[in-house]
N, C-alpha and C positions, 0 to 999 in steps of 0.2 A: 388152632396152631400158633405154639411154645416158635418166637425168634431166638435163636441164640443170644446173651448178652456178652461185653466180653468182662474177661474176672476182673476187674475193679467195679463193676458195676455199671458203668458212665452207659448214654452212646456214644456213636464217634463223632462229633461234629470241626472232625477241624474244616479251615482251609474257610474261603470265600462263596457265594455262590457263581456262577456265569451271569446274570443280572449283575450282579454285583458289582462283579470286575468290569461289564462291558457299559452301567453306567458313570464311573468312575471315568473309564476311558473319554467316555460322550462329556462329560464336564472338562478332560485334561483338554479336549480338543479344542471347544466352546471356548473358551480362558485364553486358550494358544491363537485360535483367531483373533480374538475382540482386539489382544496384545499386539499383533502383528501390523492392524489398520491403523492403528495409532502409534505406531513405530514409524509409519511408512509417510501419516499424513506432518509427523514433525516436524522431520526430515524441508517437507514443502513451507513450513511455518517457521522455522526455521530462514531459512534463505530468502521468502516474500518481505519477512522481519528487517532482511541486509539491505538486501531491497530498497523496500522505503526509509531506514536512514538515509543509505547514501541518497538517495529521493529530494527527501530535505534537507541536508548539507551541498546539496545545488543549491537549490533554490534560495538556500542563505546568501552563498559567492553570488550569485548571477544578484541580488539585493541588492549587494554591498557593494557590486561593481558597477552596476546602475546608477546606487546613487553617489559613489568617491569617483565612476570615468564614463559617466556616457557613450564617451565613444568609441571605445573598449566595448559596447556589446555587440558592436558586431564579429570581429572577433569572436565571442563567445560564443555566438550563434554556429562558426564555420566550425563543420565536423573535424571530427577523431579521431584516426584510426583506434587507439588505445584507446578511447572513453565509449565504454557501454550508451551511457546519454546520447541525444541527438536534439535538440537548440532548435527551433526554429524562431525569430523575429517576422513581424508585423508591427507597420506603424499607424495605426488610425487616426484621425482629424475628426472631432466631434466639436459638435459646436458648442458656446459656454452657455450655459445659461444667463437669461437679462440679468441685470440688475436688478436689484430690489427696488421696489415703488416708493419706500421711503428715501430715496437719493434724490437730492432736488438738483432740478436740471438746469443750468445759468438761460434764461430766459432768450429765445429770440436763436438760439444754437438746436439743431435735431440732434439727437443723442445717436453713437454711435454705436455698431451693433461692436462685442466685444471680439478679440480674437478669439479662433477655434484654437480647443484646447489640444498638446498630443499625447496622444497612447502609445508604450511601445508598447506591445505582449509579447511574452517571449510565455513559448511552449513547449514542455519537458515531455520527450517522448522517452521511456524505456525501448532498447533495441530489443529485450528477453521478450516485450509481450507482454511480462508477468505485471505490470503495472499499467492502470489509466496512466493518458499525459495528463498533465497539472498546465495549467497557463496561471503567468505571473504577469499581475496589468500595473502597469509603471505610468504613472502619469506626468509629462512634461519632466522629466530626469532633468537634475540642474549639479553642477557644483556643491 
């Protein structure tokens, strides 16, 4: 059987096959889904980075306040409706370590135990619960 050929002598092969079009569409869908998830997660990462930066700045401010004005720590721990941070303050008395053996004691006088050391523990909580609480431990704050 003889097949008719077009007048130019070439066979008709214009366009793409259905399989090629479906493959290209599948590739586009795959790339779009990967890009969409990356964009969604990047927004959360940016918000988390901003919260971490705020938390670090707040900790630095609390530490400076403890060094310069220890009586003001109670004010820093007071809840503020405008602040997204909640500060919990706790004081602990810890026994001081014994003096080193090399320290010579006066003969006839018993050694008195050293006074306990006072630790102030500030815990910084994030009200949005995106970050873990952070503790700042301060040993006997003094001006």
